[in-house]
gemmi code that builds the backbone of each chain (N, CA, C; Angstrom):
import gemmi

chains = {
    "A": [
        ("MET", (51.012, -6.420, 54.374), (49.934, -7.099, 53.780), (48.641, -6.727, 53.782)),
        ("ALA", (47.737, -5.929, 53.308), (46.702, -6.144, 53.629), (45.873, -7.113, 53.685)),
        ("GLU", (44.907, -7.495, 54.806), (44.281, -8.094, 54.596), (42.696, -8.366, 53.716)),
        ("THR", (42.208, -9.607, 53.443), (40.635, -9.572, 52.030), (40.021, -8.935, 52.988)),
        ("ALA", (39.280, -7.662, 52.366), (37.825, -7.803, 53.405), (37.045, -8.956, 53.369)),
        ("THR", (36.587, -9.444, 54.261), (35.559, -9.936, 54.630), (34.032, -9.524, 54.405)),
        ("PRO", (32.747, -9.431, 53.564), (31.693, -8.471, 53.669), (30.730, -9.650, 54.989)),
        ("ARG", (30.223, -8.612, 55.355), (29.860, -8.836, 56.746), (28.289, -8.947, 56.483)),
        ("ILE", (27.556, -10.251, 57.041), (26.047, -9.620, 56.811), (25.343, -10.053, 57.687)),
        ("GLN", (24.521, -8.938, 58.699), (23.661, -9.202, 59.720), (22.693, -10.287, 59.534)),
        ("PRO", (22.633, -11.247, 60.642), (21.398, -11.991, 60.718), (19.997, -11.543, 60.619)),
        ("GLY", (19.540, -12.455, 59.615), (18.434, -11.774, 59.571), (17.770, -10.897, 58.481)),
        ("THR", (18.634, -10.385, 57.879), (18.547, -9.467, 57.213), (18.810, -9.786, 55.195)),
        ("VAL", (18.138, -10.828, 54.526), (18.258, -10.819, 53.304), (18.143, -9.727, 52.627)),
        ("GLN", (18.899, -9.061, 51.330), (18.513, -8.027, 50.324), (18.444, -8.866, 49.235)),
        ("THR", (16.834, -8.891, 48.238), (17.022, -9.941, 47.005), (17.395, -8.227, 46.265)),
        ("THR", (17.468, -8.920, 44.586), (17.067, -7.894, 43.782), (16.140, -7.763, 43.635)),
        ("GLU", (14.485, -8.519, 44.284), (13.148, -8.127, 43.362), (12.626, -6.972, 44.353)),
        ("ASP", (13.381, -6.817, 45.791), (13.253, -5.576, 46.800), (13.148, -4.236, 46.554)),
        ("LYS", (14.589, -4.111, 45.230), (14.694, -3.008, 44.896), (13.913, -2.447, 43.892)),
        ("PRO", (13.371, -1.046, 43.996), (12.373, -0.371, 42.817), (13.354, -0.334, 41.970)),
        ("LYS", (13.193, -0.426, 40.433), (13.600, -0.320, 39.271), (13.738, 0.836, 39.066)),
        ("SER", (14.544, 2.131, 38.997), (14.712, 2.961, 38.672), (14.659, 3.842, 37.672)),
        ("THR", (13.754, 4.631, 36.778), (13.180, 4.778, 35.504), (14.548, 4.962, 34.801)),
        ("PHE", (15.940, 5.167, 35.555), (16.569, 5.948, 34.608), (17.898, 4.562, 34.112)),
        ("GLU", (17.511, 3.632, 35.397), (18.200, 2.345, 34.833), (18.451, 1.734, 33.426)),
        ("PRO", (19.206, 1.399, 32.852), (18.584, 0.295, 31.495), (17.875, -0.722, 31.426)),
        ("GLY", (16.606, -0.563, 31.914), (15.768, -1.947, 32.756), (15.011, -2.195, 31.510)),
        ("TYR", (14.645, -1.305, 30.312), (13.421, -1.402, 29.194), (14.508, -1.775, 28.161)),
        ("MET", (13.634, -2.957, 27.648), (14.195, -3.200, 25.647), (13.768, -2.394, 25.074)),
        ("VAL", (14.061, -2.024, 23.938), (13.311, -1.745, 22.522), (13.288, -3.121, 22.229)),
        ("ILE", (11.785, -3.358, 21.140), (11.646, -4.686, 20.450), (11.078, -4.247, 19.054)),
        ("CYS", (11.625, -4.561, 18.324), (11.083, -4.913, 17.077), (10.470, -6.167, 16.606)),
        ("TRP", (9.164, -5.827, 16.242), (8.458, -7.274, 16.107), (8.437, -7.077, 14.769)),
        ("ASN", (8.375, -8.463, 14.116), (7.866, -9.193, 12.395), (6.555, -8.431, 12.316)),
        ("ASP", (6.606, -8.176, 10.956), (5.485, -7.955, 10.191), (5.440, -8.145, 8.665)),
        ("PRO", (4.778, -8.897, 7.762), (4.960, -9.207, 6.667), (4.965, -7.815, 5.625)),
        ("VAL", (4.837, -6.565, 6.208), (4.587, -5.531, 5.171), (5.454, -4.566, 5.248)),
        ("ASN", (6.497, -4.543, 5.981), (7.558, -3.684, 5.643), (8.489, -4.204, 5.544)),
        ("PHE", (9.445, -3.430, 4.192), (10.565, -4.647, 3.446), (11.655, -4.181, 4.317)),
        ("MET", (12.578, -5.306, 4.018), (13.617, -5.457, 4.713), (14.439, -4.572, 4.615)),
        ("ASP", (14.753, -4.120, 3.355), (15.992, -2.935, 2.874), (15.579, -1.500, 4.247)),
        ("TYR", (14.252, -1.378, 4.082), (13.715, -0.489, 4.797), (13.935, -0.688, 6.225)),
        ("VAL", (13.670, -1.494, 6.847), (13.755, -1.420, 8.215), (15.444, -1.519, 8.363)),
        ("THR", (16.465, -2.340, 7.941), (17.368, -1.801, 7.822), (18.222, -0.506, 7.992)),
        ("HIS", (17.358, 0.369, 7.072), (17.959, 1.461, 6.713), (17.287, 2.277, 8.059)),
        ("VAL", (16.387, 1.899, 8.512), (15.467, 2.552, 9.393), (16.096, 2.510, 10.337)),
        ("PHE", (16.792, 1.115, 10.844), (17.383, 0.570, 12.594), (18.652, 1.935, 12.283)),
        ("GLN", (19.800, 1.985, 10.796), (20.588, 3.000, 10.795), (20.853, 4.114, 11.101)),
        ("VAL", (19.615, 4.306, 10.770), (19.320, 6.297, 10.616), (18.947, 6.562, 12.807)),
        ("VAL", (18.117, 5.439, 12.741), (17.366, 6.064, 14.423), (18.542, 5.663, 15.416)),
        ("PHE", (19.693, 4.515, 14.454), (20.427, 3.866, 16.217), (21.951, 4.365, 15.140)),
        ("GLY", (21.921, 5.316, 14.442), (24.071, 5.367, 13.950), (24.482, 3.824, 14.295)),
        ("TRP", (23.636, 3.292, 13.846), (24.293, 1.598, 13.236), (24.865, 1.529, 11.970)),
        ("SER", (26.246, 0.450, 12.061), (26.500, 0.194, 10.943), (25.375, -0.382, 10.075)),
        ("ARG", (25.786, -0.908, 8.847), (24.544, -1.719, 7.878), (24.716, -2.714, 8.340)),
        ("LYS", (26.249, -3.591, 8.735), (26.474, -5.408, 9.161), (25.475, -5.577, 10.491)),
        ("LYS", (25.358, -4.204, 11.401), (24.571, -4.221, 12.577), (22.606, -4.200, 12.270)),
        ("ALA", (22.805, -3.483, 11.706), (21.510, -2.914, 11.694), (20.741, -3.927, 11.106)),
        ("GLU", (21.477, -5.585, 9.757), (20.786, -6.364, 9.052), (20.790, -7.352, 10.025)),
        ("PHE", (21.839, -7.334, 10.703), (21.830, -8.461, 11.552), (20.753, -8.653, 12.484)),
        ("HIS", (20.192, -7.126, 13.085), (19.075, -6.932, 13.603), (17.809, -7.608, 13.099)),
        ("MET", (18.087, -7.224, 11.849), (16.291, -6.983, 10.828), (16.420, -8.493, 10.179)),
        ("LEU", (17.033, -9.462, 10.150), (17.254, -10.185, 10.051), (16.695, -11.022, 10.901)),
        ("GLN", (17.267, -10.535, 12.481), (16.867, -11.601, 13.499), (15.213, -11.335, 13.335)),
        ("VAL", (14.517, -10.328, 13.563), (13.339, -9.793, 13.526), (11.985, -10.819, 12.328)),
        ("HIS", (12.978, -10.730, 11.071), (12.952, -11.276, 10.040), (12.884, -13.046, 10.444)),
        ("GLU", (13.546, -13.544, 10.835), (13.999, -14.904, 11.279), (13.262, -15.771, 12.142)),
        ("LYS", (13.401, -14.343, 13.434), (12.806, -14.958, 14.821), (11.440, -14.098, 14.951)),
        ("GLY", (11.248, -13.607, 14.419), (9.786, -12.575, 15.088), (9.957, -11.554, 15.681)),
        ("LYS", (11.198, -11.417, 15.756), (11.743, -10.094, 17.098), (12.738, -9.861, 17.214)),
        ("SER", (13.340, -8.994, 17.437), (14.656, -8.805, 18.023), (15.087, -7.337, 18.910)),
        ("VAL", (15.537, -7.645, 20.126), (16.036, -6.617, 21.448), (16.715, -5.575, 20.248)),
        ("LEU", (16.207, -4.731, 20.519), (17.409, -3.609, 19.903), (18.461, -2.822, 20.821)),
        ("THR", (18.099, -2.697, 21.999), (18.492, -2.013, 23.043), (18.782, -2.044, 23.925)),
        ("ARG", (18.676, -1.564, 25.408), (18.243, -2.044, 26.667), (18.370, -0.707, 26.893)),
        ("GLU", (17.958, 0.246, 27.651), (17.845, 1.667, 28.133), (17.015, 2.126, 28.969)),
        ("SER", (17.246, 3.294, 29.921), (16.130, 3.523, 31.052), (15.062, 4.139, 30.034)),
        ("LEU", (14.003, 4.129, 31.083), (12.396, 4.575, 30.307), (11.967, 5.632, 29.556)),
        ("GLU", (12.625, 6.605, 30.292), (12.656, 7.521, 28.823), (13.152, 7.443, 27.578)),
        ("LYS", (14.846, 7.103, 27.724), (15.488, 6.489, 26.371), (15.075, 5.653, 25.641)),
        ("ALA", (14.093, 4.776, 26.221), (13.287, 3.305, 25.286), (12.098, 4.318, 24.500)),
        ("GLU", (11.589, 5.102, 25.501), (10.661, 5.872, 25.069), (11.218, 6.127, 23.784)),
        ("HIS", (12.122, 7.152, 23.814), (12.313, 8.214, 22.848), (12.081, 7.465, 21.566)),
        ("TYR", (13.189, 6.030, 21.514), (13.702, 5.253, 20.763), (12.063, 4.238, 19.804)),
        ("VAL", (11.073, 4.144, 20.733), (9.808, 3.084, 20.178), (9.370, 4.416, 19.670)),
        ("HIS", (8.891, 5.984, 19.997), (8.586, 6.836, 19.334), (9.328, 7.444, 17.364)),
        ("GLN", (11.008, 7.064, 17.579), (11.191, 6.699, 16.676), (10.647, 5.849, 15.775)),
        ("LEU", (11.129, 4.722, 16.016), (10.388, 3.908, 15.222), (9.086, 3.879, 14.560)),
        ("GLN", (8.278, 4.108, 15.775), (7.046, 4.199, 15.105), (6.968, 4.733, 14.277)),
        ("LYS", (7.429, 6.188, 14.153), (7.138, 7.358, 13.227), (7.309, 6.890, 11.936)),
        ("TYR", (8.355, 5.709, 11.833), (8.659, 4.886, 10.295), (7.748, 4.203, 10.461)),
        ("THR", (6.525, 3.938, 10.941), (6.172, 2.376, 11.081), (6.506, 1.323, 11.165)),
        ("LEU", (7.504, 0.808, 11.975), (7.736, -0.244, 11.978), (7.198, -0.806, 13.451)),
        ("HIS", (7.097, -1.852, 13.731), (6.169, -2.379, 14.893), (7.564, -2.627, 16.186)),
        ("ALA", (6.923, -1.786, 17.002), (8.091, -1.408, 17.557), (7.291, -1.484, 18.727)),
        ("THR", (7.763, -1.431, 20.153), (7.447, -1.393, 21.351), (8.538, -1.746, 22.298)),
        ("MET", (7.932, -1.267, 23.881), (9.345, -1.211, 25.008), (8.736, -2.888, 25.903)),
        ("GLU", (9.727, -2.821, 26.565), (8.894, -4.142, 27.412), (9.990, -3.722, 28.423)),
        ("ARG", (9.313, -4.214, 29.899), (10.073, -4.318, 31.164), (11.322, -5.587, 31.044)),
        ("ASP", (12.945, -5.440, 31.613), (13.690, -6.292, 31.104), (13.610, -6.939, 32.451)),
        ("GLU", (13.293, -8.263, 32.091), (13.232, -8.931, 33.920), (14.015, -10.078, 33.685)),
    ],
    "B": [
        ("MET", (9.872, 6.223, -12.238), (10.466, 7.349, -11.288), (12.066, 7.103, -11.050)),
        ("LYS", (12.198, 7.638, -11.963), (14.083, 7.592, -11.805), (14.842, 8.762, -11.294)),
        ("LEU", (15.708, 8.542, -10.921), (16.727, 9.135, -10.345), (17.479, 10.021, -11.408)),
        ("VAL", (17.305, 11.160, -11.748), (18.616, 11.619, -12.863), (19.569, 12.715, -12.556)),
        ("LYS", (19.378, 13.441, -11.057), (20.349, 14.123, -10.962), (20.704, 13.839, -9.315)),
        ("ALA", (21.678, 14.082, -8.763), (21.499, 13.998, -7.330), (23.148, 14.652, -6.747)),
        ("THR", (23.180, 15.731, -6.180), (24.189, 16.189, -5.631), (23.843, 16.089, -3.841)),
        ("LYS", (25.320, 16.653, -2.970), (24.942, 16.545, -1.998), (23.533, 16.877, -1.352)),
        ("SER", (23.272, 18.239, -1.660), (21.850, 18.949, -1.481), (20.893, 18.637, -1.721)),
        ("GLN", (20.719, 17.797, -2.976), (19.121, 17.909, -3.628), (19.138, 16.266, -4.740)),
        ("LEU", (18.356, 16.100, -4.361), (17.699, 14.744, -5.251), (16.773, 14.822, -6.719)),
        ("VAL", (16.520, 14.951, -7.514), (16.212, 14.991, -8.738), (15.608, 13.919, -9.270)),
        ("PHE", (14.333, 13.772, -9.456), (13.505, 12.295, -10.099), (12.689, 12.816, -11.106)),
        ("GLU", (12.495, 11.830, -11.917), (11.490, 12.114, -13.347), (10.908, 10.932, -13.307)),
        ("LEU", (9.556, 11.711, -13.686), (8.429, 10.698, -13.512), (7.757, 10.787, -14.691)),
        ("GLY", (7.052, 9.660, -15.093), (6.784, 9.251, -16.065), (4.740, 9.880, -15.809)),
        ("GLN", (4.300, 10.079, -16.917), (2.740, 10.319, -17.086), (2.054, 10.099, -16.201)),
        ("ARG", (2.132, 8.484, -15.940), (1.266, 8.061, -14.844), (1.309, 8.032, -13.187)),
        ("GLU", (2.580, 8.417, -12.700), (3.626, 8.723, -11.723), (3.120, 9.774, -11.438)),
        ("LYS", (3.108, 10.657, -12.491), (2.659, 12.370, -11.967), (1.432, 12.025, -11.864)),
        ("ARG", (0.488, 11.519, -11.985), (-0.730, 11.696, -11.433), (-0.929, 10.818, -10.029)),
        ("SER", (-0.073, 9.418, -10.119), (-0.009, 8.634, -9.435), (-0.019, 8.784, -7.970)),
        ("LEU", (1.540, 9.772, -7.683), (2.143, 10.011, -6.556), (1.756, 10.777, -5.319)),
        ("PRO", (1.016, 12.119, -6.569), (0.191, 12.434, -5.410), (-1.109, 12.065, -4.871)),
        ("GLN", (-1.823, 11.080, -5.775), (-3.073, 11.054, -5.175), (-2.622, 9.426, -4.157)),
        ("ILE", (-1.645, 8.582, -3.988), (-1.286, 8.156, -2.856), (-0.502, 9.087, -1.644)),
        ("LEU", (0.138, 10.678, -2.262), (0.186, 10.628, -0.853), (-0.973, 11.297, 0.036)),
        ("LYS", (-1.375, 11.844, -1.131), (-3.327, 12.728, -0.895), (-3.989, 11.745, 0.347)),
        ("LEU", (-3.772, 10.503, 0.505), (-3.740, 9.305, 1.605), (-3.684, 9.482, 2.671)),
        ("TYR", (-1.926, 10.235, 3.031), (-1.873, 10.113, 4.306), (-2.307, 11.056, 5.049)),
        ("PRO", (-2.739, 10.931, 6.378), (-2.194, 10.038, 7.163), (-3.325, 8.800, 6.879)),
        ("CYS", (-2.886, 7.421, 6.555), (-3.779, 6.554, 6.766), (-3.521, 4.898, 7.880)),
        ("VAL", (-2.192, 4.884, 8.578), (-2.575, 4.018, 9.816), (-3.449, 5.064, 11.047)),
        ("PRO", (-4.264, 3.615, 11.145), (-5.525, 4.548, 12.291), (-4.132, 4.669, 13.363)),
        ("ALA", (-4.500, 5.734, 14.592), (-4.224, 6.144, 15.614), (-3.845, 5.498, 16.267)),
        ("ALA", (-4.493, 4.373, 16.487), (-4.678, 2.814, 17.539), (-3.894, 2.006, 17.302)),
        ("HIS", (-2.978, 2.104, 16.201), (-2.291, 1.172, 15.947), (-1.140, 0.742, 16.378)),
        ("HIS", (-0.185, 2.274, 17.257), (0.751, 1.962, 17.630), (0.489, 2.017, 19.141)),
        ("VAL", (1.255, 0.725, 19.552), (1.275, 0.710, 21.332), (2.747, 1.090, 21.713)),
        ("LEU", (3.098, 1.566, 23.283), (3.867, 1.389, 23.768), (4.279, 0.322, 24.244)),
        ("SER", (3.971, -0.397, 24.696), (4.660, -1.687, 25.166), (3.206, -2.907, 24.958)),
        ("LYS", (3.771, -4.113, 25.030), (2.943, -5.749, 23.901), (2.077, -5.556, 25.652)),
        ("SER", (3.521, -5.890, 26.878), (2.773, -6.370, 28.093), (1.949, -5.814, 29.152)),
        ("GLY", (2.564, -4.040, 28.633), (1.937, -2.807, 29.349), (2.543, -2.558, 30.735)),
        ("ARG", (3.674, -3.739, 31.078), (3.971, -3.220, 32.556), (4.871, -2.202, 32.504)),
        ("LEU", (4.373, -1.319, 32.093), (5.300, 0.054, 32.278), (4.715, 0.815, 33.422)),
        ("PRO", (5.835, 1.581, 34.420), (4.971, 2.623, 35.080), (4.423, 3.939, 34.311)),
        ("ASP", (2.895, 4.144, 35.043), (2.112, 5.099, 34.023), (1.898, 4.816, 32.471)),
        ("ARG", (1.650, 3.263, 32.937), (1.575, 3.019, 31.529), (0.380, 4.001, 30.552)),
        ("GLU", (-0.589, 4.104, 30.978), (-2.039, 5.246, 30.448), (-1.315, 6.219, 30.237)),
        ("GLY", (-0.273, 7.135, 31.134), (0.142, 8.388, 30.319), (0.970, 8.471, 29.374)),
        ("ASN", (1.926, 7.201, 29.850), (2.696, 7.413, 28.623), (2.491, 7.137, 27.581)),
        ("GLN", (1.850, 6.117, 27.266), (1.265, 5.847, 25.897), (0.249, 7.634, 25.342)),
        ("GLN", (-0.191, 7.704, 26.298), (-0.925, 9.320, 25.506), (-0.087, 10.119, 24.931)),
        ("LEU", (1.233, 10.016, 25.852), (2.422, 10.833, 25.259), (2.615, 10.569, 23.972)),
        ("LEU", (2.595, 9.018, 24.027), (2.973, 8.740, 22.927), (2.184, 8.675, 21.448)),
        ("ASP", (0.853, 9.021, 21.973), (-0.349, 9.582, 21.085), (-0.097, 10.878, 20.901)),
        ("GLU", (0.160, 11.577, 21.168), (0.211, 12.854, 21.044), (1.255, 13.196, 20.219)),
        ("ALA", (1.830, 12.831, 20.619), (3.732, 13.124, 19.787), (3.318, 12.454, 18.220)),
        ("LEU", (2.872, 11.488, 18.353), (2.573, 10.603, 16.871), (1.121, 11.569, 16.352)),
        ("ALA", (0.176, 11.918, 16.593), (-0.734, 12.769, 16.299), (0.071, 14.661, 16.262)),
        ("GLU", (0.516, 14.985, 16.125), (1.536, 15.967, 16.043), (2.226, 15.514, 15.008)),
        ("GLN", (2.908, 15.109, 15.043), (3.677, 14.645, 13.671), (2.870, 13.788, 12.669)),
        ("ARG", (2.176, 13.723, 12.879), (0.964, 13.105, 10.976), (0.485, 14.282, 11.149)),
        ("ALA", (-0.321, 15.207, 11.934), (-0.709, 16.589, 11.165), (0.886, 17.601, 10.689)),
        ("GLU", (1.567, 17.856, 10.924), (2.879, 18.363, 10.107), (3.254, 17.814, 9.787)),
        ("ASN", (3.069, 16.163, 9.498), (3.651, 15.341, 7.728), (2.717, 16.433, 6.796)),
        ("LYS", (1.640, 15.685, 7.398), (0.100, 16.422, 6.811), (0.527, 17.520, 5.733)),
        ("LYS", (0.776, 19.046, 6.470), (0.856, 20.108, 5.951), (2.130, 20.103, 4.970)),
        ("GLN", (3.118, 19.677, 5.136), (4.269, 19.491, 4.144), (3.980, 18.767, 3.141)),
        ("VAL", (3.180, 17.578, 3.173), (2.631, 16.901, 1.897), (1.750, 18.166, 0.675)),
        ("GLN", (1.017, 18.779, 1.509), (0.172, 19.670, 0.900), (1.630, 20.833, 0.369)),
        ("ALA", (2.313, 21.681, 1.254), (3.257, 21.934, 0.733), (3.942, 21.676, -0.839)),
        ("LEU", (4.604, 20.684, -0.181), (5.644, 20.237, -1.346), (4.487, 20.218, -2.510)),
        ("LEU", (3.632, 18.870, -2.931), (2.958, 19.335, -3.907), (2.349, 20.965, -4.347)),
        ("ALA", (1.832, 21.520, -3.913), (1.645, 22.804, -4.340), (2.974, 23.190, -4.999)),
        ("ASP", (3.842, 23.408, -4.402), (5.129, 23.920, -4.424), (5.364, 23.909, -5.912)),
        ("SER", (5.311, 24.155, -7.290), (5.994, 24.358, -8.356), (7.294, 24.601, -8.829)),
        ("ARG", (7.788, 24.533, -8.039), (9.434, 24.663, -8.005), (10.169, 22.643, -8.125)),
        ("ARG", (9.233, 22.408, -6.825), (10.133, 21.116, -6.954), (9.103, 20.151, -7.003)),
        ("PHE", (7.719, 20.412, -7.869), (7.010, 19.408, -8.427), (6.755, 19.915, -9.768)),
        ("GLN", (7.515, 19.723, -10.431), (7.419, 20.532, -11.562), (6.823, 19.565, -12.844)),
        ("HIS", (6.098, 20.145, -13.250), (5.243, 19.467, -14.734), (6.466, 19.764, -15.843)),
        ("THR", (6.285, 18.946, -16.613), (7.604, 18.547, -17.649), (6.464, 17.650, -19.061)),
        ("GLU", (7.076, 18.110, -20.253), (5.898, 17.557, -21.233), (5.936, 16.304, -21.354)),
        ("THR", (7.256, 15.334, -20.417), (7.118, 14.280, -20.331), (6.515, 13.375, -19.251)),
        ("GLY", (6.326, 14.697, -18.070), (5.099, 13.873, -16.849), (6.154, 15.007, -15.999)),
        ("ALA", (6.701, 14.688, -14.597), (6.991, 15.545, -14.026), (8.635, 15.553, -13.267)),
        ("ARG", (9.021, 16.011, -12.873), (10.042, 16.478, -12.456), (10.380, 17.003, -10.826)),
        ("LEU", (10.431, 16.083, -9.594), (10.561, 16.535, -8.228), (11.948, 16.814, -7.594)),
        ("SER", (12.221, 17.438, -7.392), (13.284, 18.177, -6.731), (13.532, 17.590, -5.071)),
        ("LEU", (13.782, 16.829, -3.941), (14.112, 16.823, -2.922), (15.567, 16.968, -2.164)),
        ("SER", (15.734, 17.627, -1.192), (17.024, 17.618, -0.462), (16.564, 16.216, 0.649)),
        ("PRO", (18.045, 15.607, 0.445), (18.011, 13.978, 1.213), (17.127, 13.989, 2.539)),
        ("ALA", (17.439, 14.929, 3.144), (16.422, 15.249, 4.829), (14.652, 14.788, 4.280)),
        ("GLU", (14.325, 15.379, 2.963), (13.052, 15.035, 2.409), (12.270, 14.035, 1.589)),
        ("VAL", (13.859, 13.397, 1.596), (13.987, 12.095, 0.937), (13.610, 11.370, 2.136)),
        ("GLU", (13.892, 11.570, 3.149), (13.504, 10.662, 4.257), (12.635, 10.769, 5.078)),
        ("TRP", (11.950, 11.740, 5.107), (10.868, 12.659, 5.590), (9.755, 11.608, 4.443)),
        ("LEU", (9.398, 11.328, 3.237), (8.940, 11.090, 2.310), (8.937, 9.518, 2.262)),
        ("MET", (9.615, 9.001, 2.547), (10.058, 7.155, 2.966), (8.708, 7.361, 4.417)),
        ("GLN", (8.815, 7.915, 4.932), (8.026, 7.607, 6.496), (6.861, 8.079, 5.853)),
        ("VAL", (6.558, 8.685, 5.149), (4.468, 8.965, 4.934), (4.756, 8.172, 3.499)),
        ("LEU", (5.302, 7.750, 3.082), (4.873, 6.659, 1.877), (4.413, 5.188, 2.510)),
        ("ASN", (5.544, 4.918, 3.847), (5.400, 3.862, 4.589), (4.450, 3.902, 5.466)),
        ("ASP", (3.726, 5.529, 5.415), (2.414, 5.477, 6.560), (1.339, 4.538, 5.294)),
        ("VAL", (1.356, 5.105, 4.521), (0.210, 5.071, 3.343), (0.561, 2.968, 3.210)),
        ("ARG", (1.504, 2.574, 3.581), (1.933, 1.233, 2.638), (1.474, 0.299, 3.512)),
        ("VAL", (1.546, 0.826, 4.957), (1.046, 0.091, 6.673), (-0.199, 0.516, 6.297)),
        ("GLY", (-0.653, 1.382, 7.111), (-2.229, 1.803, 6.768), (-2.960, 1.044, 6.013)),
        ("SER", (-2.814, 1.097, 4.523), (-3.270, 0.050, 3.546), (-3.278, -1.258, 3.968)),
        ("TRP", (-2.299, -1.861, 4.356), (-2.114, -3.223, 4.567), (-3.795, -3.455, 6.088)),
        ("VAL", (-3.137, -2.159, 7.309), (-3.923, -2.742, 8.091), (-5.560, -2.540, 7.589)),
        ("ILE", (-5.941, -1.933, 6.556), (-7.552, -1.740, 5.915), (-7.585, -3.213, 5.348)),
        ("LEU", (-6.520, -3.707, 4.504), (-7.085, -4.941, 4.250), (-7.214, -5.993, 5.308)),
        ("GLY", (-6.774, -5.829, 6.120), (-7.044, -7.170, 7.319), (-5.722, -7.643, 7.937)),
        ("CYS", (-4.453, -6.775, 7.195), (-3.498, -7.193, 7.963), (-2.778, -9.040, 7.129)),
        ("PRO", (-2.936, -9.084, 5.897), (-3.011, -10.182, 5.412), (-1.709, -10.249, 5.842)),
        ("ASP", (-1.231, -11.679, 5.739), (0.443, -12.348, 5.459), (0.698, -12.215, 4.663)),
        ("GLU", (0.461, -12.806, 3.519), (0.690, -12.118, 1.925), (-0.284, -11.240, 1.011)),
        ("LYS", (-0.518, -11.253, -0.125), (-1.332, -10.661, -1.173), (-2.532, -11.089, -0.502)),
        ("PRO", (-3.942, -10.182, -0.415), (-5.140, -10.820, 0.126), (-5.465, -11.661, -0.769)),
        ("ALA", (-6.276, -12.913, -0.823), (-6.223, -13.568, -0.888), (-7.686, -13.641, -2.069)),
        ("GLU", (-8.711, -12.694, -2.411), (-9.422, -11.760, -3.031), (-9.087, -10.484, -3.124)),
        ("VAL", (-8.527, -10.202, -4.618), (-8.745, -8.796, -4.888), (-9.605, -8.438, -5.266)),
        ("ASN", (-10.574, -7.649, -5.277), (-11.820, -7.294, -5.610), (-12.445, -5.661, -5.275)),
        ("ALA", (-13.453, -5.345, -6.049), (-14.009, -3.920, -6.445), (-13.790, -3.434, -4.959)),
        ("SER", (-14.027, -4.050, -4.068), (-14.068, -3.596, -2.427), (-12.510, -2.951, -1.524)),
        ("ASN", (-11.809, -3.866, -2.228), (-10.222, -3.729, -1.424), (-9.281, -3.615, -2.787)),
        ("ALA", (-10.031, -3.581, -3.794), (-8.562, -3.532, -4.764), (-7.580, -1.778, -4.633)),
        ("SER", (-8.544, -0.806, -4.392), (-7.841, 1.031, -4.457), (-6.887, 0.727, -3.061)),
        ("HIS", (-7.138, -0.422, -2.639), (-6.370, -0.069, -0.884), (-5.109, -1.329, -1.086)),
        ("PHE", (-5.130, -1.964, -2.051), (-3.983, -3.334, -2.365), (-3.015, -2.164, -3.068)),
        ("LEU", (-4.036, -1.724, -4.411), (-3.123, -0.711, -5.350), (-2.832, 0.424, -3.969)),
        ("ALA", (-3.166, 0.937, -3.109), (-2.450, 2.018, -2.548), (-1.188, 1.595, -1.931)),
        ("MET", (-1.191, 0.125, -0.956), (-0.327, -0.048, -0.681), (1.510, -0.896, -1.629)),
        ("GLU", (0.681, -1.157, -3.189), (1.909, -1.733, -3.452), (2.704, -0.591, -4.292)),
        ("MET", (1.939, 0.150, -4.788), (2.303, 1.686, -5.307), (3.335, 2.489, -4.504)),
        ("ALA", (2.809, 2.895, -2.678), (3.234, 3.294, -1.700), (4.788, 2.695, -1.864)),
        ("GLY", (4.756, 1.386, -1.731), (5.957, 0.360, -1.748), (6.836, 0.913, -2.689)),
        ("TYR", (6.431, 0.584, -3.841), (7.102, 1.547, -4.692), (7.726, 2.530, -5.371)),
        ("TYR", (7.007, 3.788, -4.333), (8.088, 5.173, -4.505), (9.050, 4.918, -3.742)),
        ("GLN", (8.630, 4.152, -2.126), (9.555, 3.492, -1.204), (10.421, 3.542, -1.325)),
        ("MET", (10.823, 2.233, -2.194), (12.029, 1.698, -2.539), (12.910, 2.631, -3.657)),
        ("GLN", (12.001, 3.103, -4.080), (13.081, 3.815, -5.457), (13.560, 4.795, -4.782)),
        ("LEU", (13.080, 5.607, -3.284), (13.244, 6.696, -3.010), (14.400, 6.355, -2.115)),
        ("LEU", (14.496, 4.814, -1.693), (15.131, 4.133, -0.467), (16.836, 4.015, -1.684)),
        ("GLN", (16.149, 3.648, -2.225), (17.640, 3.434, -3.343), (18.470, 4.544, -3.705)),
        ("ALA", (17.878, 5.670, -4.165), (18.567, 6.997, -4.171), (19.722, 7.237, -3.171)),
        ("LEU", (18.612, 7.219, -2.057), (19.494, 7.442, -1.023), (20.372, 7.214, -0.532)),
        ("GLU", (20.294, 5.552, -0.921), (21.332, 4.539, -0.387), (22.641, 4.783, -1.187)),
        ("GLY", (22.370, 5.067, -2.823), (22.763, 5.082, -3.773), (24.254, 6.090, -3.161)),
        ("GLU", (23.437, 7.480, -2.460), (23.972, 8.528, -2.467), (25.300, 8.375, -0.761)),
        ("THR", (24.998, 7.426, -0.169), (25.911, 7.734, 1.604), (26.804, 6.430, 1.258)),
    ],
}
model = gemmi.Model(1)
for chain_id, residues in chains.items():
    chain = gemmi.Chain(chain_id)
    for i, (resn, *xyz) in enumerate(residues, 1):
        res = gemmi.Residue()
        res.name, res.seqid = resn, gemmi.SeqId(i, " ")
        for name, pos in zip(("N", "CA", "C"), xyz):
            atom = gemmi.Atom()
            atom.name, atom.element = name, gemmi.Element(name[0])
            atom.pos, atom.b_iso = gemmi.Position(*pos), 0.0
            res.add_atom(atom)
        chain.add_residue(res)
    model.add_chain(chain)
structure = gemmi.Structure()
structure.add_model(model)
structure.setup_entities()
């Protein structure tokens, strides 16, 4: 029977996640939609369905989160994909930004 | 504004006399949202934040210029914006309905920004802000008519 491999840790070297540079291709960016009093709830739901291809149920869930909690994290993506989604949402004049997921 | 005919490729709306006059007026206000309104990030903690913000600004500016051309073309196209005895008939493909909703929402949100981003109705509607308030409400009205028509089709 094969033995269970034991991880070897070299004395004196401690690696933490903070040391690692975050690649722009990692899903390290949150796409957030913020509440505002001007965009209609049905319109926001519709935009989420169109931009993300979501079901009405999922789109409504996020729309209600925006409405009730002030914001909703819609997705976590790489830098480029997050930028793409923010651009799409802003084309529809929704209040959307991307923030680093830390 | 009433949906009178819907096929997979075309939606036809009937507009009354007032709507026939007001819809072009509302559309002519496009673009209404100030260019600086959209920011890529609130925290600003992004690599090459300024460069990325500039790219977004350029993409949105290009989009606005294209949309403005399309609005002008739509209003000038007598086959699609057809005058009738009772008002007008507007024929749009589903993709154009989707696009027109974006345009109308720009006018709605832009008017709201000009009004000072009020939480509800502006405290006082007066001679100086009435036209923006009206534009915001009318754009919202047309936008919802289009959305209902589009969702009835899906």
